[in-house]
N, C-alpha and C positions, 0 to 999 in steps of 0.2 A: 858485047858478049852477053851482058845481063838481059838486055831487051830481047835478044835472039832466043835465049833459053826460055824466057817467060812466054814468048810467042809459041815456041815449041810445046810447052806445057799446055797452053790453051788449046792448041790443035789436038793434042791427045785427049783432052776433055771433050772436045766437040765430037770426036770419033767414038766416044764411049756411050753405047746405047743403054748401059746399065744404070745411068744416073736418073733414077726414077723416084717417085714419091716414096716407094718402099725403101729404097736405099737411103734417102734423106732421113727417114724415120729411124733407120738403123744407126746412122751417124749421130743423131740426137740421143738415141738410147745409149750409145757408147760414151757420149759426154756425160750423161747422167750417171752411168755406172762408174765413171772415173771422177765424179764430183767436179766436173769442169763447168761450174755454175756460178752465176752471180744472183744470189737469192734463189729463185725458182727458174731463172732464165739461163739457157745454154749460152756459153760465151762465144762460141765460134760461129761465124757467119760466112766463111769463105771455103772454097774447095782447093785453094792454093796457099802454100805458106808464103811468107815474106822472104825474099831472097836478096842477099847482098853478096858482092864479090869479096874475095879475101882482102883486096886493097881497101875497099870501102869499110869493111869491118875493122881492119887494123887502124884505119884513120879515125874511126869513131871511138875505138877503145883507147887509143893513145890520147886523143883530145879529152876524153872523159876522165882518164886517170890524172892528166895534168891539171884539169879543172878541179878535181877533187882535192888535189894538193893545195891549190890556191884557196879553196874554201876553208881548209884547215888553217891556213895562215890568217884568214879573216877571223876565225874563232880565237886564235892565239892573240891577235891584236885586241879583240874586245874583252877577253879575259884579263889581259894585262892592264887595260884601261876601261873599267866597267862603265864609265859614263858614255862610252861609244855605243853601248847596247841600245841607247835611245834611237840610234839611226835605223835599226832594224825593227823597232816597235815591240820589244819585249815588255810584257807587263812586269810589275814589281815582283810577283811570285815567280814568274819565269826567269827573271834575272837572278834572283837568289839561287834558284836551282841550277842555272847555267854555271854559276860560280863554284858549285860543289864539284870537287875532283871526282871523276868517275872511277878512278882506280886503275885506269889503263890509258894508253897514249892517244887514242883516236877519239874524236868528238862524235863520230857516227860509224858504226860497224857495218851496217847494211843500208845501202842507199840506192836510189834510182834517179837517173837524169832523164827528163823528158826531152826528146830530141827529134829532129827531122833531118833525114839524109837524102840529098839529091845530087847524083853524080859524085863529084869530089867535095861537095859542100856539106858541112855539118853545122846545125844550129841548135843550141840548147835554150829552152824557154822556162824550165822549172827544175827545181832540185827537191825530190822527195826524200828528205833526210831524216824524217821522223819515224815512219813505219811503213815502208813501201810494200805494197801488196802484190799478189799475182805471181809469187815466186814458184809455185808449183804448176802454173798453167802451161809454160813453154813445153816441157817434156811431155805432158799429157796430151796437148793439142797435136804435137808431132806424131804421137802414136795413133791418134784418131785419124789423122790425115793419111796414114799408111793404109787405111781401108779403101782409099780412092785408087783405082787402077793407074791413073795417070801419075800419081805420086810414086807408086811402086816402079813403074817403067822409068820415070825420071831418075829415081835413086839408083837404078841399075846402070844408067848411062853416065851419071856424074857423081863425083865424090862430094858428099855433103857433110859439112861439120855441124854438129848440134851440141847443145849445152845442157847442164843440169844445175840450175841455180840453187835448188834445195840442198844439194850436196855441198855446194860452196858456202851456203849459209851456215850449215852445221859445222863445217870446218872452221869458219871465221868465228863462230860463237865459242867453240872449244879453245881456239887460240886466244881469244879475248879473256876467257875465264882463267886460263893458265896465267896470262899476264896480270890479271887482277889478283892472283894469289891462290887460286884453286889448285888443289893437288890431285883430287880424285875425279872420276866422272861425275858431272853435276846432275842434280835433279832439276829439271827444267819446267817452268810454268809459262804457258802461252797465255798472256793476260789481256783480255778485252771484255767489253760488255757482252752479255748473252744475246742470242737471237739476231745477230747481224748478218747481212747478206754475204759477208766474207767468211762465215763459219766453216764452209766447205774446205777452204784452204787450211784453216786451223786443224781440222781433222786429218787432212793429208799430211801436214807437217808433224803432228803428234805421232802418227803411225810410222812415218819415215824415220823420225828420231829414235823411236822405241825399237824399231827393227835393227838399228845400228848401235843398240846397247845403251842408249841415253834415256833414262826414265823421264817421261814427259806427261804432263796433264794440261788441260785447258780449264781456265777458271776466270770468273769475273772479279774485278777489283774488290768488291765487297765480300768475297769469300776468303780473302787473305787475312791471316792473323799474325801479329808480331809481338813477341815477348822474349825476354832473356837473350836478346841478340839473335834470335832465329825467326825467319819468316816461314810460315806454314800455310797450307790449305788442308785443314783437318790433320790427319796423321802424316801427310806428305810434306817433308822438309823441302823448301825451295832454296836452291843455291844460285840459280840463274833465271832471271825473268826475261823472256822474249816479249818485250813490251809493245803490244800492238794498240793499246789504248792511247788515244790522242791526248797529249799533255794538257792542252787548255781545257779539254772536256773533263779530264780527271780532276783538275784543279777547281773547275767551276762546280762540279758535282760533289767533290769530297774534301777539297781544301788541302792545305799544306800539312795538315796533321794526319793525313791518310797513312795507313800502315806501310804501304809500298814506299811512299815518299820518306817516311821516317827511317825505314830499313836502309834505303839507298843513301840518305844523308849521313847515317851513322856508319856507312861502309860495311854493312852486314849482308848485303846481297849484290850480286853482279847484275847490272841491268843493261840490256841491249835492245834498242839504242839508249844511251844515257840521256838524262834530261838536258844535258848540254847541247844535244842535237837541235834543239829548238832554234838556236841562233842561225843554223844553216837552212832550216826548213822555211823560215820566213822569206817570202819572195823578195823583200827589200834587201836581202843579202846580195842580190844581183846588182843593186846600186853600188855597193862597196867594191864590186869587181869592175864596174864600168865608169866609176868616178875618177877622172884624171888626177885628182888630188891624192888618190890612194895608190897610184901606179908603183910607188916605191916599195910597197909591200910585196911585190911579185917579181920573180926573175924573168929573164928574157923570154923563155919558152912559154911561161904562164901568160905573160902580157900578149904574146902572139895569139895564143888560143883564145884569150878573152876578146881580143880585137876581131878575130876571124869568126868566132863561134857564139858569142854572147851578145844578145841585143841590148841596146841602151835601155836602162831601167832606172826609174826614180820613184821614191815614195811620194805620194800625192800630198803636198802641203803648200800653203802660200809662201813662196820664197823664190829667190833667184838661183839658177843652177847653170850647168853648161850642157850644150847639145852640139856634138861634133866640133868642140873647141870654141863655140860661141856662147856668150852669156845670154840667157833668156829668162824672162819671167815665166816660171813653170806653168802656172794655171792658164795664162794667156796663150802660151805655146800649145798646151794640150787642147785648149778650146778650138784653136784655128788649124790644128794639124790632125784632126781625127782620122783621116783616111790612112794614115800610116802608123796608128797607135792602137793599143788595147789596154783596157782598164781591168784590173784583177784585184780581188781581196788579198790582203797581205798574208793571211793565214786561214785558208779554207781549202777545200778539196772537192773533187767530183765535178769541176767545171762550174760551180756555183758562183753567181755574181759576175761572170766574165762578160764584158761588152767589147765587141770588135768594132773599131771605129769605121772600117770600110763597109760595114753592114748596118750601120746605125745612121739614121737621119740626124740633122742638126739638133732638133728638139730632144730626141732620145739621148744623144751624146751629152747635151747640157744637163739633162736629168741625171745621167750616170756620173758625170763629173761632180755634180752637187752632192750626190750620195757618197762619192769617194772622199770628198772633202770633209763630210760629216762623220765618216768612218775611218777605216785603216786600209788603204788601197795602195797599189803601185800602178804606175803607167809604164808600158813597155813598148818599144818599137816592134811593129808587126813583122813577123817572118813571112817571106813570100812563099806561100804554100801552093803546091800543084797536086792534082789528083793523079791516081794511077789505077788502071783497070784491074779489078779483081773479080773472079767468078763467085758471085754471091748467090747463096741458095736459100730457099724457104721450104715450106712443107711440100710443095708441088714441083718446083722446077729451079733451074739456075740460069743466070745470065751475067755477062760481063757488065760491070757497073763502075763508074768512076768513084773512087773512094780516097779520102784523105787517110794517110798512113803515117804514124809516128813510130820511131824505133828507139826504145827507151832502155838503155843499158843498165844492168844491175851491177853494182860495185860492192865488193866485200873487202873491208879494210883497205879500200882504195884501189882494188884490182877488179877489172871488168870480167864478168862471166855471163855471156848471153844477154838477152834483151827481151822485154815484154813488147809485143807488137799489137797496136790497136788500130782498128779501122772504123771509119765513120763517114757518113755522107755530109757531115758538118765539119767545118774547120776547128771547132772545139771538140777535139778527139778525146773521148772519155767513156769508159765502160759504165760508170755510175750514171751518166746522163743519156744512156741508151746505145752507145757504140758497142762494138764487138772486138774480138781478138782473132788472131790466127797464129799458126806455128811459125817457126823461124829457123832458117838454115843459112850457112855460109857456103857459097860455091867454091870449092877448092880446085876443081878441074875435072876433066873427063875421068871416068872410072877406068881402072886397068882392065885390059882384055883378059 
């Protein structure tokens, strides 16, 4: 059904003589007007949204929610036995902050799993548990796509479900604030460094929260002040921090005595996500999911999802470990098995430092492995990726092109609401490294006559 409907959509595009340079300029202008930008670059590259069937989306959502619960069990185990935090590679400062009680029950309020969906198969490769971006993109890109006549006709024929992650984010933040002990509507500060390429999203979220009666500002960490148990930016009292600044960057720049860190540690401000989220954000947390010695941490459904959906992952160190039940020397195994493995920094973003073994020569792989041993990396079993044709446009024309596509569900207090969809001609699918996005709908069936 899905392939048939996608082919139908492409036929409608091919019949549209209005897809001209002038039209593409209007689409890009609409993206600029809606701040659908990464820095100065428009984020959409395709004339078609990503489409999943209801069964595919439900399978993705269920697996994501089960996995999020398993990750919370990982945090609980590490908090109960802090020496285990060495396994995920927390620094001393990150460990101290992870052990601070956030004042509410969940280790991460807003997260995003990076996933690939093909047929009935779902594979998760990373967990963005620190400060997932692009929450405002989905709804905005869907609106821009409705400028395309094929999209209008398609939506008239089929019932399409769409999502509003920004609304779910606000709801989750307010629920978390009440659990933390807040009684009135909080004053919110979106905190990150100034002049980042993601600042467009901050402006959209600020305006969205404010329209719904939640006073919100955007500020840099060095603008915050803390005294007499109150966190402020000038005259603006801050009750809830939507923390988009990355923890290790904040600590490296400002240290543990920073005002935000002190206010959080003293329980004087609600922080979303809390500093404890760093445990989950480390890619080495996937090792604790896929290590046979930890199976007892998880229930039957969690073990099944991990077995079916999570690739084998190990932190790169000289040691013995297991691979599919067999004891192996990890470094020797990684060296001779490059075609089925990928090396990734344990705590980085934007696709930085990723080496795909099936695309690296022996010398390049040996160099990447030496770098991994000298630093903090994980090795992960490669997911079998396939391309899908998308109608990609530029300033002048459009054409069907094979693209890698990932479907990255957003979770709010462990519940899925929509997904970020990225497209790239490279298997390292990332907007930061030059990829794009597109809209997202779930096909619910034919529209009523």
